[in-house]
C-alpha positions in Angstrom: -32.9 12.5 -16.4 -35.6 10.3 -15.1 -36.0 10.5 -11.4 -34.6 7.7 -9.3 -38.1 6.6 -8.3 -38.9 5.9 -12.0 -35.6 4.1 -12.7 -35.7 0.4 -13.4 -31.9 0.1 -13.0 -29.5 1.9 -10.7 -25.9 1.6 -11.7 -23.2 2.1 -9.0 -19.7 2.7 -10.2 -18.1 3.8 -6.9 -16.7 0.9 -5.1 -17.6 -2.5 -6.4 -19.7 -2.0 -9.6 -23.3 -3.2 -9.4 -26.5 -2.6 -11.3 -29.6 -3.2 -9.2 -33.2 -3.5 -10.1 -36.1 -2.0 -8.2 -36.1 -5.2 -6.1 -32.5 -4.6 -5.1 -31.1 -7.5 -7.2 -27.7 -7.0 -8.7 -28.1 -8.3 -12.3 -24.5 -7.9 -13.5 -22.7 -11.2 -14.0 -20.1 -11.6 -11.1 -17.4 -13.2 -13.3 -17.6 -11.1 -16.5 -15.3 -8.2 -15.6 -15.1 -6.9 -19.2 -18.9 -6.9 -19.4 -18.9 -4.7 -16.4 -16.1 -2.6 -17.9 -18.2 -2.2 -21.1 -21.2 -0.9 -19.1 -18.9 1.4 -17.1 -17.6 3.1 -20.2 -21.1 3.7 -21.5 -22.2 4.9 -18.1 -19.5 7.6 -18.0 -20.0 8.9 -21.5 -22.7 11.5 -20.6 -25.3 9.4 -22.4 -23.5 10.1 -25.7 -22.7 7.4 -28.4 -19.5 5.6 -27.9 -17.7 4.3 -31.0 -17.2 0.5 -31.2 -13.6 1.2 -32.2 -13.1 3.2 -29.0 -14.5 0.3 -26.9 -12.2 -2.2 -28.5 -9.2 0.1 -27.9 -10.0 0.4 -24.2 -10.9 -3.2 -23.5 -8.8 -5.2 -25.9 -5.8 -3.0 -26.8 -3.4 -5.9 -27.1 -5.5 -8.0 -29.5 -5.7 -7.8 -33.3 -8.6 -5.6 -34.6 -10.7 -8.5 -35.9 -10.4 -10.5 -32.7 -11.1 -7.4 -30.6 -14.3 -6.7 -32.6 -15.5 -10.3 -32.2 -14.8 -10.0 -28.4 -16.8 -6.8 -28.3 -19.8 -8.4 -30.0 -19.7 -11.3 -27.5 -19.6 -8.9 -24.5 -22.5 -6.9 -26.0 -24.6 -10.1 -26.1 -23.6 -10.9 -22.5 -24.5 -7.4 -21.3 -27.9 -7.5 -23.1 -28.6 -10.9 -21.6 -27.8 -9.6 -18.2 -30.1 -6.6 -18.6 -33.0 -8.6 -19.8 -35.9 -8.1 -20.2 -35.0 -4.4 -20.5 -31.7 -4.7 -22.4 -32.7 -3.0 -25.7 -34.7 -0.3 -23.8 -31.6 0.6 -21.7 -28.8 0.4 -24.4 -29.1 1.6 -28.0 -27.1 -0.8 -30.1 -26.1 0.9 -33.4 -23.9 -0.3 -36.2 -20.9 1.8 -35.2 -21.9 3.0 -31.7 -23.4 2.0 -28.4 -25.3 4.4 -26.1 -26.7 4.2 -22.6 -30.1 5.7 -23.0 -31.0 8.6 -20.8 -34.3 7.1 -19.5 -34.9 4.3 -17.0 -31.4 4.2 -15.5 -29.5 6.2 -12.9 -25.7 6.4 -12.5 -24.3 7.4 -9.1 -21.4 9.3 -10.6 -23.7 11.2 -12.9 -25.8 12.2 -9.9 -22.6 13.5 -8.2 -21.7 15.6 -11.2 -25.2 17.0 -11.6 -26.6 17.3 -8.0 -23.4 18.0 -6.0 -23.1 17.3 -2.2 -26.5 15.8 -1.7 -25.8 13.1 -4.3 -22.3 12.6 -2.8 -23.8 11.7 0.6 -26.1 9.2 -1.0 -23.7 7.6 -3.4 -20.3 7.3 -1.8 -18.8 5.2 1.0 -15.8 6.7 2.8 -13.3 3.9 1.9 -14.4 3.4 -1.7 -12.9 4.7 -5.0 -14.3 4.6 -8.5 -14.3 1.1 -10.1 -12.2 -0.4 -7.3 -12.8 -3.9 -8.7 -12.0 -3.3 -12.4 -8.2 -2.8 -12.2 -6.1 -4.9 -14.6 -8.6 -5.7 -17.3 -6.4 -4.0 -20.0 -3.5 -1.5 -19.8 -5.5 1.0 -21.9 -8.6 0.5 -19.6 -6.4 1.1 -16.6 -5.3 4.4 -17.9 -8.9 5.3 -18.6 -9.7 4.4 -15.0 -7.0 6.7 -13.7 -8.4 9.5 -15.8 -12.0 9.0 -14.5 -10.8 8.7 -10.9 -8.8 11.9 -11.1 -11.8 13.7 -12.7 -14.1 12.6 -9.9 -11.6 13.3 -7.3 -11.1 16.9 -8.5 -14.9 17.3 -8.6 -15.3 16.0 -5.1 -12.5 18.2 -3.9 -14.2 21.2 -5.5 -17.5 20.4 -3.7 -15.9 20.0 -0.3 -13.5 23.0 -0.4 -16.0 25.6 0.9 -17.0 23.4 3.8 -13.4 22.8 4.9 -13.2 26.1 6.6 -15.9 25.0 9.0 -13.8 22.3 10.6 -13.5 22.8 14.4 -10.1 21.2 15.0 -7.4 22.2 12.5 -4.9 19.9 14.0 -6.9 16.8 14.7 -7.9 13.9 12.5 -11.3 14.9 11.0 -13.2 11.7 11.6 -14.4 11.0 15.2 -12.7 7.9 16.7 -14.8 4.8 16.1 -14.5 1.4 17.8 -12.8 -1.3 15.8 -15.9 -3.4 15.2 -15.7 -6.1 12.6 -17.9 -5.6 9.5 -19.0 -8.4 7.4 -18.0 -9.2 3.8 -19.4 -11.8 1.5 -17.5 -12.2 -1.7 -18.3 -14.7 -4.5 -16.5 -15.6 -7.7 -14.6 -13.5 -10.2 -14.2 -15.3 -13.5 -12.3 -13.2 -15.9 -8.7 -12.4 -15.3 -7.7 -14.4 -12.2 -6.0 -12.7 -9.3 -7.6 -9.3 -9.2 -8.8 -9.1 -5.6 -10.1 -6.0 -4.0 -12.0 -4.6 -1.0 -15.5 -5.5 -1.7 -18.9 -4.7 -0.1 -21.7 -7.2 0.5 -22.5 -9.5 -2.4 -19.3 -8.6 -4.3 -17.1 -10.9 -6.3 -14.4 -13.3 -5.1 -11.1 -11.8 -6.3 -9.3 -15.1 -6.2 -10.6 -17.1 -9.1 -8.3 -20.0 -9.7 -6.1 -19.2 -6.7 -5.2 -21.9 -4.2 -7.1 -20.0 -1.5 -10.3 -21.6 -0.2 -13.7 -19.9 -0.5 -13.9 -16.7 1.5 -15.8 -16.5 4.8 -16.9 -13.2 6.2 -14.1 -10.9 7.2 -13.5 -7.7 9.1 -13.4 -4.1 7.9 -13.2 -2.0 11.0 -13.7 1.3 9.2 -17.1 0.1 7.9 -18.7 1.1 11.2 -17.3 4.6 11.3 -19.4 7.6 10.4 -19.4 9.2 7.0 -16.3 11.3 6.5 -18.3 13.8 4.5 -20.2 14.7 7.6 -17.0 16.2 9.0 -17.0 18.6 6.1 -20.6 19.7 6.8 -20.5 20.4 10.5 -21.9 23.8 11.3 -19.3 26.5 12.1 -18.3 26.4 15.8 -20.1 28.9 18.1 -18.1 31.9 19.3 -17.8 30.3 22.8 -16.3 27.1 21.5 -14.5 28.4 18.4 -11.2 26.6 17.7 -8.1 28.7 17.5 -6.8 29.4 14.0 -4.0 27.1 12.6 -0.6 27.8 14.0 1.5 29.8 11.6 4.6 28.4 9.9 8.0 29.5 11.0 8.1 32.3 8.4 4.8 33.7 9.8 2.5 32.7 7.0 -0.7 30.9 7.8 -1.1 27.4 6.3 -3.7 27.1 3.5 -7.1 25.6 4.3 -7.0 23.1 1.5 -4.4 20.8 0.1 -2.2 22.3 -2.6 -3.2 21.1 -6.0 0.3 20.8 -7.4 2.3 18.3 -5.3 6.0 18.8 -5.0 7.7 15.5 -4.3 10.5 15.3 -1.8 13.6 16.6 -3.4 16.9 14.7 -3.2 20.4 15.7 -4.3 22.6 12.7 -5.1 26.2 13.6 -4.4 29.1 11.9 -6.3 30.4 8.9 -4.4 33.7 9.8 -2.8 36.8 7.6 -2.7 40.4 8.2 -1.6 41.8 5.6 -3.9 42.1 6.9 -7.5 41.8 3.3 -8.8 38.3 3.2 -7.4 37.1 6.4 -9.1 35.4 4.7 -12.1 33.7 2.2 -9.8 32.4 5.0 -7.5 31.1 6.9 -10.6 29.3 3.7 -11.7 27.6 3.3 -8.3 26.5 7.0 -8.5 24.9 6.3 -11.8 23.1 3.2 -10.6 21.8 5.1 -7.5 20.6 7.9 -9.7 18.6 5.5 -11.8 17.1 3.8 -8.7 16.2 7.1 -6.9 14.6 8.5 -10.1 12.3 5.5 -10.3 11.3 5.7 -6.6 8.2 7.9 -7.1 9.1 9.5 -3.8 11.9 11.8 -4.8 12.5 14.5 -7.3 16.1 14.1 -8.1 18.2 17.3 -8.2 21.5 16.7 -10.2 24.5 18.8 -9.2 25.9 21.1 -11.9 29.4 20.2 -12.8 31.9 23.1 -12.6 35.6 23.7 -12.4 35.2 24.9 -8.9 35.2 21.4 -7.5 34.0 20.6 -4.0 33.8 24.2 -2.9 31.4 25.2 -5.6 29.4 22.1 -5.0 29.0 23.0 -1.4 27.9 26.5 -2.3 25.3 25.1 -4.7 23.9 22.8 -2.0 23.8 25.7 0.5 21.9 27.9 -2.0 19.3 25.1 -2.6 18.8 24.7 1.2 18.4 28.5 1.7 15.7 28.6 -1.0 14.1 25.5 0.5 14.5 23.6 -2.8 16.1 20.5 -1.4 14.8 18.2 1.3 17.4 15.4 1.5 21.0 14.8 0.5 22.5 11.4 -0.2 26.2 11.0 0.1 28.5 8.0 -0.2 32.0 6.9 0.4 33.7 3.9 -1.3 36.5 2.5 0.9 39.1 0.1 -0.5 39.2 -3.3 1.1 41.8 -3.9 3.8 45.0 -5.7 2.9 45.2 -4.5 -0.7 43.1 -6.3 -3.3 42.4 -9.4 -1.3 39.4 -8.0 0.5 36.3 -6.4 -1.2 35.7 -2.7 -1.0 33.2 -1.2 1.5 30.4 1.1 0.4 28.9 3.5 3.0 25.8 5.5 2.1 24.2 8.3 4.2 20.9 10.2 3.9 20.9 13.8 5.4 17.8 15.8 6.2 18.7 19.3 4.9 15.5 21.0 6.0 16.2 20.2 9.7 19.8 21.2 10.3 21.6 18.7 8.1 20.9 15.8 10.4 22.0 12.4 9.2 18.9 10.2 9.5 20.0 7.0 7.7 23.2 5.2 6.9 24.3 1.7 5.6 27.7 0.2 5.4 28.1 -2.9 3.4 30.8 -5.1 1.9 30.6 -5.4 -1.8 30.8 -8.7 -3.8 34.4 -9.8 -4.4 34.1 -9.5 -8.2 32.7 -6.0 -8.1 35.6 -4.4 -10.1 35.0 -6.6 -13.1 31.2 -6.7 -12.8 29.9 -3.5 -11.1 26.3 -4.4 -12.0 26.2 -7.2 -9.4 25.9 -4.5 -6.7 22.6 -3.3 -8.1 20.4 -5.6 -5.8 22.3 -4.2 -2.8 21.8 -0.6 -4.0 18.1 -1.4 -4.7 17.7 -2.4 -1.1 19.5 0.7 0.0 17.2 3.0 -2.1 14.1 1.1 -0.8 15.2 1.6 2.8 16.2 5.2 2.2 13.0 6.2 0.5 10.8 4.9 3.4 13.1 6.6 5.9 12.7 9.9 4.1 8.9 9.4 3.9 8.5 8.7 7.6 10.8 11.5 8.5 8.9 13.9 6.5 5.6 12.7 8.0 6.9 13.2 11.5 8.0 16.7 10.6 4.5 17.6 9.6 2.7 16.4 12.8 1.9 20.0 13.8 0.3 20.8 10.5 -3.4 20.7 10.1 -4.6 17.6 8.2 -6.6 19.9 5.9 -3.4 21.5 4.7 -1.7 18.3 3.6 -1.3 17.0 0.1 -2.3 13.4 -0.7 1.3 12.2 -0.5 1.7 13.9 2.9 -1.6 12.4 4.1 -0.4 8.9 3.0 2.9 9.4 4.7 1.2 10.5 7.9 -1.0 7.4 7.7 2.0 5.2 7.6 3.7 7.0 10.5 0.5 6.7 12.5 0.1 3.0 11.6 3.6 2.3 13.2 2.1 3.0 16.6 0.8 -0.6 16.3 -2.5 -0.5 18.1 -6.1 -0.7 17.0 -6.7 3.1 17.4 -3.7 3.8 15.3 -5.0 1.5 12.6 -8.3 3.4 12.7 -6.6 6.8 12.5 -4.3 5.7 9.7 -7.4 4.4 7.7 -9.1 7.8 8.2 -6.1 9.7 6.8 -5.7 7.3 4.0 -9.3 7.6 2.9 -8.9 11.4 2.5 -5.6 10.8 0.6 -7.4 8.5 -1.8 -10.2 11.0 -2.3 -7.8 13.8 -3.1 -5.1 11.8 -5.0 -6.4 8.5 -6.2 -3.6 8.1 -8.8 -0.7 9.2 -6.5 1.7 6.3 -6.3 2.6 6.9 -2.7 -1.1 6.8 -1.7 -1.5 3.5 -3.4 1.7 2.1 -1.8 0.4 3.3 1.6 -2.9 1.5 1.0 -1.1 -1.7 0.2 1.1 -1.5 3.4 -2.0 -0.8 5.5 -3.9 -3.8 4.1 -0.9 -6.1 4.6 -0.5 -4.9 8.2 -4.2 -5.1 9.0 -4.4 -8.7 7.8 -1.2 -10.1 9.3 0.0 -8.0 12.2 -3.5 -7.6 13.6 -4.5 -11.2 12.8 -7.8 -10.1 11.4 -10.9 -12.3 11.7 -11.0 -13.4 8.1 -7.4 -13.5 7.1 -8.1 -14.9 3.6 -10.2 -11.8 2.7 -7.6 -9.6 4.2 -4.9 -11.1 1.9 -7.2 -10.6 -1.0 -7.6 -6.9 -0.2 -3.8 -6.6 0.3 -3.1 -8.2 -3.1 -5.6 -5.9 -4.8 -4.0 -2.9 -3.2 -0.5 -4.1 -4.1 -1.6 -4.7 -7.7 -3.1 -1.3 -7.9 0.1 0.3 -6.6 2.1 -1.7 -9.2 -0.1 -0.3 -12.0 0.5 3.3 -10.8 4.1 2.9 -9.9 5.8 0.7 -12.4 9.4 1.7 -11.6 9.2 1.8 -7.8 11.0 -1.0 -6.1 8.4 -1.0 -3.3 5.9 -2.5 -5.7 8.0 -5.6 -6.2 8.6 -6.0 -2.5 4.9 -5.5 -1.5 3.7 -7.9 -4.2 6.3 -10.4 -3.1 5.2 -10.1 0.5 1.6 -10.7 -0.3 2.3 -13.6 -2.7 4.5 -15.3 0.0 1.4 -15.5 2.2 -0.8 -17.1 -0.5 -0.5 -20.9 -0.5 1.2 -22.2 -3.7 2.6 -18.8 -4.7 6.1 -18.9 -3.1 7.7 -19.1 -6.6 6.0 -15.9 -7.6 7.3 -14.2 -4.5 10.8 -15.5 -5.2 10.7 -14.1 -8.7 9.5 -10.7 -7.5 12.4 -10.6 -5.0 15.0 -11.3 -7.6 15.7 -7.5 -8.0 17.1 -7.5 -4.4 18.9 -10.8 -4.3 22.7 -11.4 -4.6 24.8 -14.5 -4.3 26.9 -15.1 -1.2 25.2 -12.5 0.9 27.2 -11.3 3.9 26.0 -10.7 7.4 26.6 -7.0 7.3 24.2 -6.8 4.4 21.2 -7.6 6.6 20.3 -4.0 7.3 16.9 -4.1 5.5 15.0 -6.2 8.0 11.8 -6.8 6.0 13.7 -8.3 3.1 15.7 -10.6 5.4 12.5 -11.8 7.1 10.9 -12.5 3.7 14.0 -14.3 2.5 13.8 -16.6 5.6 10.1 -17.2 5.2 10.6 -18.3 1.6 13.5 -20.5 2.5 11.5 -22.1 5.3 8.6 -22.7 2.9 10.9 -24.3 0.3 12.4 -26.7 2.9 15.8 -24.9 3.0 15.9 -24.9 6.7 19.6 -24.3 7.2 19.5 -21.3 4.9 16.5 -20.0 6.8 18.4 -20.4 10.1 21.4 -18.6 8.9 19.2 -15.7 7.7 17.3 -15.4 11.0 20.4 -15.7 13.2 21.4 -12.3 11.8 18.0 -10.7 11.7 17.8 -7.3 13.2 14.5 -6.1 14.6 13.8 -2.9 12.8 11.5 -1.4 15.4 9.3 0.9 13.4 12.1 1.9 11.0 10.1 0.8 7.9 6.3 0.8 7.1 6.3 -3.0 7.1 8.1 -3.3 10.4 5.0 -4.3 12.4 4.2 -6.9 9.8 7.8 -8.5 9.7 9.2 -8.0 13.2 6.7 -10.2 15.1 7.0 -12.9 12.3 10.7 -13.1 13.0 10.0 -14.6 16.5 7.7 -17.2 14.9 10.3 -18.2 12.3 13.0 -18.6 14.9 10.7 -20.8 16.9 9.8 -22.9 13.9 13.5 -23.3 12.9 14.4 -24.8 16.3 16.3 -21.7 17.6 14.5 -21.5 21.0 16.9 -19.0 22.7 16.9 -16.7 19.7 13.1 -17.0 19.5 12.6 -16.1 23.1 14.9 -13.1 22.9 13.3 -11.8 19.7 9.8 -12.4 21.2 10.6 -10.4 24.3 11.9 -7.6 22.1 8.9 -7.4 19.8 6.4 -7.6 22.7 8.2 -4.7 24.3 8.3 -2.7 21.0 4.7 -3.5 20.1 2.9 -4.0 23.4 -0.6 -3.6 21.9 -0.1 -5.7 18.7 -1.9 -9.1 18.7 0.7 -10.9 16.5 3.6 -9.7 18.6 2.0 -11.1 21.8 0.9 -14.3 20.2 4.3 -15.1 18.7 6.0 -14.2 22.0 3.7 -16.6 23.7 4.6 -19.3 21.2 8.3 -18.7 21.7 7.9 -19.0 25.5 6.3 -22.4 25.3 9.8 -23.9 25.2 10.6 -22.5 28.6 9.9 -24.2 31.9 8.5 -21.3 33.8 4.9 -20.3 33.1 4.8 -16.9 34.8 5.8 -14.9 31.7 3.3 -16.8 29.6 0.5 -16.0 32.1 1.3 -12.3 32.0 1.5 -12.2 28.2 -1.8 -14.2 27.9 -3.6 -11.8 30.2 -2.4 -8.8 28.2 -3.5 -10.6 24.9 -6.9 -11.5 26.3 -7.5 -7.9 27.4 -6.4 -6.6 24.1 -8.5 -9.0 21.9 -10.9 -11.2 23.9 -12.1 -12.9 20.6 -8.7 -14.3 19.6 -8.6 -18.1 19.3 -6.2 -20.7 18.1 -8.3 -21.4 15.1 -8.1 -17.7 14.1 -4.3 -17.7 14.5 -3.9 -20.8 12.5 -6.1 -19.4 9.7 -3.4 -16.8 9.1 -0.7 -19.4 8.4 -2.1 -21.6 5.7 0.9 -20.7 3.6 3.3 -22.5 5.9 4.3 -26.1 5.2 2.4 -28.8 7.0 5.1 -29.6 9.5 5.4 -25.9 10.5 1.6 -25.6 10.9 1.5 -28.7 13.1 4.3 -27.4 15.2 2.6 -24.0 15.6 -0.7 -25.5 16.5 0.8 -27.8 19.1 2.6 -24.8 20.7 -0.6 -22.7 20.6 -2.3 -25.4 22.5 0.1 -24.9 25.3 -0.3 -21.1 25.5 -3.8 -21.1 27.1 -5.5 -19.5 24.2 -9.1 -20.9 23.6 -9.6 -23.3 20.7 
């Protein structure tokens, strides 16, 4: 291959795809995503000819053959025009094939495959992944992207494995703490498939073409200023005088491995039959068990272990569970009881579900008790939204529980899923250092498992939290990143209910997209919801926000009167709990707003949004002492916070709500 000094074009595929000339100009058209996709396929084909038919199958899999061929011809012309005056010298256009010629160009991924660690240091940025801006062009292309990302991830992991043994601290996070210093982003327009936003470097494309969002201004990316994560893998071995102790052994005396296990075993769950003491409810209990099985299987968090039926009844079932626990083949057990309603048939039955941690003494870690809809006997399917919420809540409880049980494990011994789970658990500490540490863990998880659904879901949660709960400097860019991450998670995890909820959460914060959020939430919604069904706090907060945005103020008030602050029980807790205080204030419930504000400020004392919304809630009280104290804490926490920055995070609210919020902010003492 021609040396980089002789190249007239450098193609970067990691992160936001660019093709730069010797002058540093990116010549790829910003809006033509399929044009970039075409060049990406050629760039990763080892300079071998690619059949035109293969290109149409990847980029236009849902179009008729003749239309796909015509579209390909059009994209070839666009690509050659973009590469002028060197287009024909760079790409060989044959009758049946296209080839990226071996001379005059360099490709960052090719360099990594051929040169190893040195090229990796030059080519990669810690938070980037391959083709981060090309998701969603076509389902076939998405699958191809996943394959290429997995291939690169395996190669990088292979390069880094020998260096892992040189890490000084087996229990610490491998990147040195870095101050949370805003980095600058400058996106422009993306003109192909609409809402496909992403985390973008300088000069990258605006992911919100056609969206109601205004043009982006520079935003913050706190991890941009941190040192290269790869440097941690290349530190020299510690001297004998300062050598770190070996990793602590497991309980069984074995040493943990120095590298993540290649084959990931998901958390295992055994779903027990739903019990009932009333024989007339047996069929209904069995139906609920079947529905829960379907939902848990699609969670992408659990491997479901189905009990073997036998004539031994409950005793044999208990023996089977005990044998699985002894062999460490089951992590969690889900049990349920269906209670007949009081006073005969006049009251609906009650369903109670429990999640038990079988690896830690059989401790019950989660439970819900809910009244079922009145017509449940005739229409068992109407309970599916309630069960969906239960599974969503249970899966995150299990993920966080597992993450906390692994806190003594070295980061280098964790699988990608475990790294993602630890990142979420760390994020729930709700301060800037925790955000940085969670990002560090998540970057490694994305390197090692770019196609793991839980990794993608954790990225979406992190971006949502960063933008909203930390009131980031450029909120619009933050929402774009969150949407891109949620869309990526949706591609990888098409049956996981979390993807619906995360997408709904992001769309509810994009002006003009409340209807989209409502549609995505339909999987969780039931008619005539009861107060005791409010146990999944993030859903209740999102319901109230959408009702507020749609002018259904009494509905929103009723929802928020029964809101229960989750207090770090869910990954989205720090994004939804502070918002509850704001919604109560906007809905003219001052006492409830003040009470909720005090609670979230105590639970999240270093979270900007919690302190801001507590300040807003306190503006309705006569005394100013509490406001003064909260303002002093907020100023010390984030001296750059202004009213304008807070208001920028609430463009999705209706005009009357924004005016009320701005007026209250003016009384808090925050600078304009």
